[in-house]
C-alpha positions as CSV (number, residue, x, y, z in Angstrom):
1,M,109.0,84.4,101.7
2,K,108.2,80.8,102.7
3,K,104.5,80.1,102.5
4,K,103.6,83.6,103.4
5,I,103.0,85.5,100.1
6,L,101.2,83.4,97.5
7,V,100.8,86.0,94.9
8,L,102.8,89.2,94.5
9,A,101.9,91.2,91.4
10,L,104.0,94.2,90.5
11,L,102.2,97.3,89.3
12,L,104.3,100.2,88.1
13,I,102.7,103.6,88.0
14,F,104.6,106.0,85.9
15,T,104.9,109.7,86.7
16,S,106.4,112.5,84.7
17,C,105.9,115.6,86.8
18,A,105.8,116.7,90.4
19,K,102.0,117.1,90.4
20,T,101.4,113.6,89.0
21,E,104.0,112.2,91.4
22,N,102.3,113.7,94.4
23,K,98.9,112.5,93.3
24,E,100.1,109.0,92.8
25,K,102.0,109.0,96.1
26,A,98.9,109.9,97.9
27,E,97.0,107.1,96.2
28,L,99.8,104.6,97.2
29,A,100.1,105.7,100.8
30,P,99.0,103.1,103.4
31,K,95.4,103.5,104.5
32,K,95.3,105.1,108.0
33,T,92.4,106.1,110.2
34,E,91.8,109.8,110.8
35,T,92.8,109.2,114.4
36,A,96.2,107.6,113.4
37,E,96.9,110.5,111.1
38,I,96.2,113.1,113.9
39,E,98.5,111.1,116.3
40,N,101.3,111.0,113.8
41,E,101.0,114.7,113.2
42,K,101.2,115.4,116.9
43,E,104.3,113.2,117.2
44,V,106.2,114.8,114.3
45,N,105.3,118.3,115.3
46,S,106.0,118.1,119.0
47,S,108.3,120.7,120.7
48,E,112.0,120.6,119.9
49,D,113.0,120.4,123.6
50,K,111.4,117.0,123.9
51,E,112.6,113.7,122.5
52,D,110.1,112.3,120.0
53,F,109.5,109.8,117.3
54,V,111.1,110.4,113.8
55,L,109.5,108.7,110.8
56,L,112.1,106.7,108.8
57,K,111.6,108.5,105.5
58,D,114.1,108.6,102.7
59,N,115.8,112.0,102.3
60,I,115.6,112.1,98.5
61,D,114.6,115.1,96.5
62,K,111.3,114.4,94.7
63,K,112.8,115.6,91.4
64,D,115.3,112.8,91.5
65,I,112.7,110.1,91.7
66,L,112.1,108.9,88.1
67,Y,109.2,106.5,88.8
68,S,106.8,105.8,91.7
69,G,105.0,102.5,91.9
70,G,103.1,100.2,94.1
71,T,102.5,96.5,94.7
72,S,99.5,94.5,95.7
73,A,99.5,91.2,97.4
74,S,97.3,88.4,98.7
75,Y,98.3,86.4,101.7
76,S,98.1,82.9,102.9
77,A,97.2,83.9,106.5
78,E,94.6,86.2,108.0
79,G,95.7,89.6,109.3
80,D,94.9,89.0,112.9
81,Y,97.6,88.3,115.4
82,I,96.4,84.8,116.3
83,S,96.6,83.6,112.7
84,Q,99.9,85.2,112.2
85,S,101.3,83.7,115.3
86,K,100.7,80.2,113.8
87,E,102.3,81.1,110.5
88,A,105.3,83.2,111.5
89,E,108.7,81.7,111.6
90,A,109.7,84.2,114.3
91,I,108.0,86.9,116.4
92,I,110.1,89.6,118.1
93,I,109.6,92.7,120.2
94,A,112.0,95.3,118.9
95,K,112.9,99.0,119.1
96,V,113.6,100.5,115.7
97,E,117.0,102.2,115.4
98,G,117.2,103.1,111.7
99,K,117.3,101.7,108.2
100,G,119.6,100.9,105.3
101,E,119.3,101.5,101.6
102,G,116.6,99.8,99.7
103,R,117.6,97.4,97.0
104,K,116.4,94.7,94.6
105,L,118.1,91.3,94.8
106,S,116.4,89.3,92.1
107,R,115.2,89.9,88.6
108,G,111.6,91.1,88.6
109,G,111.6,91.1,92.4
110,L,110.6,93.7,94.9
111,I,112.5,96.4,96.6
112,F,113.5,95.4,100.2
113,T,114.7,97.9,102.8
114,P,116.8,96.6,105.8
115,I,115.5,97.9,109.1
116,N,118.0,98.0,112.0
117,V,116.4,97.1,115.4
118,E,117.3,96.5,119.0
119,V,115.7,93.2,119.9
120,L,114.0,93.4,123.2
121,D,112.6,89.8,123.3
122,V,112.0,86.8,121.0
123,L,108.5,85.5,121.5
124,K,108.8,82.8,118.9
125,G,111.8,81.3,117.0
126,D,115.4,80.6,117.7
127,K,116.8,83.0,120.3
128,N,120.3,82.4,118.9
129,R,119.4,83.8,115.5
130,D,120.4,87.3,114.6
131,F,117.3,89.5,114.3
132,S,119.2,92.8,114.5
133,T,118.4,93.6,110.9
134,I,115.1,92.6,109.4
135,E,113.6,93.3,105.9
136,Q,110.6,95.5,105.1
137,V,109.0,95.2,101.6
138,G,109.0,98.5,99.9
139,G,111.4,101.4,99.6
140,V,113.6,103.4,97.3
141,T,116.6,102.2,95.2
142,T,118.9,103.7,92.6
143,A,118.0,103.5,88.9
144,R,121.1,101.4,88.4
145,N,120.1,98.8,91.0
146,Y,116.6,98.6,89.6
147,R,117.8,98.3,86.0
148,D,120.3,95.6,86.9
149,F,117.5,93.4,88.4
150,N,114.8,94.3,86.0
151,F,113.6,92.8,82.7
152,E,115.2,94.2,79.5
153,T,111.8,95.0,77.9
154,S,110.7,96.8,81.1
155,N,113.9,98.8,81.2
156,E,113.3,99.9,77.6
157,K,109.7,101.0,78.4
158,M,110.9,103.0,81.4
159,G,113.8,104.5,79.6
160,L,116.4,103.1,82.0
161,D,118.5,101.8,79.1
162,K,119.1,105.4,78.0
163,L,120.3,106.8,81.3
164,S,123.9,108.0,81.7
165,D,126.1,106.5,84.5
166,E,125.6,109.7,86.5
167,E,121.8,109.4,86.2
168,L,121.8,105.7,87.0
169,D,123.6,106.5,90.3
170,N,121.7,109.7,91.2
171,K,118.1,109.0,90.1
172,Y,115.8,106.7,92.0
173,I,112.8,104.5,91.7
174,E,110.4,104.0,94.7
175,M,107.9,101.2,95.2
176,Y,105.7,100.5,98.2
177,P,103.1,97.8,98.9
178,D,99.5,98.9,99.3
179,A,99.7,97.9,103.0
180,Y,103.0,99.7,103.7
181,K,103.6,101.1,107.2
182,E,106.0,103.8,108.0
183,L,108.1,103.0,111.0
184,K,109.4,105.4,113.6
185,K,112.9,105.6,115.0
186,G,112.6,104.8,118.7
187,G,109.3,103.1,118.1
188,V,108.6,99.7,119.8
189,Y,106.9,97.1,117.7
190,I,106.0,93.4,117.5
191,F,107.1,92.0,114.1
192,Y,105.8,88.8,112.6
193,L,108.7,87.5,110.5
194,G,109.2,85.0,107.7
195,D,112.4,83.3,106.8
196,P,113.1,84.4,103.1
197,E,114.0,82.0,100.3
198,N,116.6,84.5,99.1
199,E,119.8,83.8,101.2
200,K,120.8,87.5,100.7
201,L,117.8,88.7,102.7
202,N,117.3,88.8,106.4
203,F,114.1,87.7,108.2
204,T,111.3,89.6,106.5
205,I,108.2,91.3,107.8
206,Q,105.8,88.8,106.2
207,M,102.5,90.6,105.6
208,D,103.4,94.2,105.4
209,S,101.5,96.5,107.9
210,Y,99.4,93.5,109.1
211,S,102.6,91.9,110.5
212,I,103.5,95.0,112.5
213,L,101.9,95.7,115.9
214,S,102.7,99.2,117.4
215,L,103.1,100.0,121.0
216,D,100.2,102.3,121.8
217,E,102.3,104.8,123.8
218,N,104.1,108.1,123.4
219,Y,107.9,108.4,123.0
220,E,108.8,108.5,126.7
221,E,106.4,105.7,127.7
222,S,107.7,103.6,124.8
223,K,111.2,104.1,126.1
224,Q,110.2,103.1,129.6
225,V,108.5,100.0,128.3
226,A,111.5,99.1,126.2
227,N,113.8,99.4,129.2
228,M,111.5,97.4,131.3
229,I,111.4,94.5,128.8
230,K,115.2,94.6,128.5
231,E,115.9,94.7,132.2
232,E,113.2,92.7,133.8
233,S,112.2,89.1,133.6
234,K,109.5,88.1,131.1
235,A,107.2,87.2,134.0
236,A,107.5,90.7,135.3
237,Y,106.5,92.6,132.2
238,E,103.9,90.0,131.2
239,S,102.0,91.1,134.3
240,E,101.9,94.7,133.2
241,D,99.0,96.2,131.2
242,I,100.8,96.9,128.0
243,Y,98.9,97.2,124.7
244,F,99.9,97.1,121.1
245,K,97.8,98.2,118.1
246,G,97.3,96.1,114.9
247,E,95.6,96.8,111.6
248,V,93.0,94.1,112.1
249,D,92.7,93.6,115.9
250,G,93.0,97.1,117.2
251,K,94.4,97.2,120.7
252,V,95.7,93.9,122.0
253,S,97.3,93.2,125.3
254,L,100.9,92.0,125.4
255,K,99.8,89.1,127.6
256,D,97.5,87.8,124.9
257,I,100.1,88.3,122.2
258,I,102.7,86.3,124.2
259,K,100.1,83.6,124.9
260,A,99.3,83.2,121.1
261,A,103.0,83.1,120.3
262,K,103.5,80.1,122.6
263,E,100.6,78.1,121.2
């Protein structure tokens, strides 16, 4: 991404059994506060007769994942919303609708996952640009895709050069950044985006979880806020007391977020 990620070092963590896999997965999971974990548990385990958030997780059997790895990164901007407002190419408010399949697009590069969103408003950037699909760093891809965009020596070490065609298409490799954030279907977020250098990629969430502000509401309230933003003028919803949560800033009012985006 332009100017946003200065150093991106790839670290593979190999696993060979389910116990090791689970242990490493726990180590690679994004750091969350105890409160956030409790909130997520409540959201996922709510009653079936009520609409609720669904985490956008990959439905892949753990036994089909050959390797699980992580990435670490250093960034050119601070993680607060004011610093990111200055650095971002675009800032959008969007409701997440789903995601596509993860894939690598360059040799030695990262796995990117396309996220499908309904754009509610563009706070910064060209409103005529298509932001309906954005990219999130991290995800799962087939062994074939990973092999095709990996270095030969690395493929040999991982044993990817010895897989059959069936295994290449039905076995997977997952890789997530340290600051990865799981998104929720139906969730309303503010995304700070960078325009990628790779023309095959869409606008990309530039600083992982630091570039994602979450609407601090439950499912029904999120839906109401989304409808209000879509149907009312910006002046109308700017006057409301709507708050988003960020990794660094905690709760921030939408009024302040919009103000920073304009400066």
